[in-house]
MILUM-651540 format. One line per field, with one value per residue (C-alpha): residue number from 1; residue in three letters; x, y, z. Coordinates in steps of 0.02 Angstrom, whole numbers, always signed. Example, Ala and Ser with C-alpha at 12.3 -4.5 7.8 and 13.67 -1.06 7.14 Angstrom:
k	[1	2]
r	[ALA	SER]
X	[+615	+684]
Y	[-225	-53]
Z	[+390	+357]
This chain:
k	[1	2	3	4	5	6	7	8	9	10	11	12	13	14	15	16	17	18	19	20	21	22	23	24	25	26	27	28	29	30	31	32	33	34	35	36	37	38	39	40	41	42	43	44	45	46	47	48	49	50	51	52	53	54	55	56	57	58	59	60	61	62	63	64	65	66	67	68	69	70	71	72	73	74	75	76	77	78	79	80	81	82	83	84	85	86	87	88	89	90	91	92	93	94]
r	[MET	ALA	GLN	ALA	ASP	ASN	ARG	ILE	LEU	ARG	ASP	TYR	ALA	LEU	PRO	GLN	GLY	SER	ALA	ILE	THR	SER	SER	VAL	VAL	GLY	PRO	GLU	ALA	ASN	ASN	PHE	ASP	LEU	ASN	PRO	VAL	PHE	ILE	SER	PHE	MET	LYS	ARG	GLU	ARG	PHE	GLY	GLY	HIS	PRO	LEU	GLU	ASN	PRO	ASN	ALA	HIS	LEU	ARG	LYS	PHE	LEU	VAL	LYS	CYS	ASP	THR	ILE	LYS	LEU	ASN	GLY	VAL	SER	THR	HIS	ALA	ILE	ARG	LEU	ARG	PRO	LEU	PRO	PHE	SER	LEU	LYS	ASP	ARG	ALA	SER	ASP]
X	[-221	-45	+52	+111	+304	+354	+527	+594	+685	+861	+819	+807	+985	+1057	+1104	+998	+1077	+1064	+1147	+1315	+1440	+1630	+1622	+1629	+1810	+1847	+1910	+2099	+2061	+2039	+2231	+2279	+2239	+2255	+2381	+2297	+2431	+2384	+2189	+2244	+2341	+2192	+2079	+2185	+2101	+1936	+1811	+1642	+1552	+1530	+1513	+1675	+1776	+1863	+1825	+1957	+2098	+2037	+2051	+2221	+2283	+2195	+2278	+2447	+2428	+2364	+2510	+2624	+2567	+2617	+2573	+2614	+2449	+2342	+2284	+2303	+2107	+2086	+2214	+2125	+1954	+1984	+2036	+1909	+1776	+1911	+1940	+1763	+1649	+1489	+1371	+1513	+1518	+1345]
Y	[-41	-37	+124	+195	+183	+351	+305	+328	+194	+262	+244	+50	+48	+145	+33	+57	+118	-51	-136	-37	-134	-157	-327	-280	-250	-435	-512	-485	-290	-305	-343	-173	+7	+166	+289	+456	+541	+426	+475	+649	+617	+549	+689	+812	+787	+720	+682	+754	+687	+861	+874	+975	+839	+701	+534	+440	+568	+540	+349	+364	+470	+363	+206	+286	+331	+163	+84	+168	+54	-134	-235	-436	-537	-404	-400	-248	-251	-229	-94	-3	-19	+27	+223	+243	+336	+460	+511	+557	+694	+767	+661	+544	+490	+449]
Z	[-86	-157	-151	-311	-351	-422	-455	-640	-734	-692	-505	-527	-592	-439	-280	-134	+28	+117	-34	-26	+79	+88	+41	-138	-117	-53	+89	+62	+68	+252	+270	+243	+292	+181	+250	+275	+176	+23	+57	+48	-106	-181	-141	-224	-400	-379	-520	-497	-656	-727	-924	-926	-829	-924	-844	-939	-892	-700	-715	-793	-654	-525	-589	-584	-405	-358	-447	-309	-183	-185	-37	-2	-3	-64	-249	-366	-389	-204	-181	-332	-260	-88	-123	-267	-159	-104	-284	-323	-269	-305	-431	-460	-278	-280]
């Protein structure tokens, strides 16, 4: 007898734990490491996904911070994706 699946519709849209990999960033992202100071810089104003927080304001600030990094051979896209998890907290990091 098949076991009942008790997930709600939203759960099907969320990535499963095994589906999360760093390969989303791309191979050129392996050519650089984030400086611990930059990670700390990103963690100062983290977005948690709460109703009183403005996601657009967070993204604007995040992109300004990311634009302070320029690395030869590394795309802007990769530079922006690598520090993103450090700028999120609570529900937003899930």
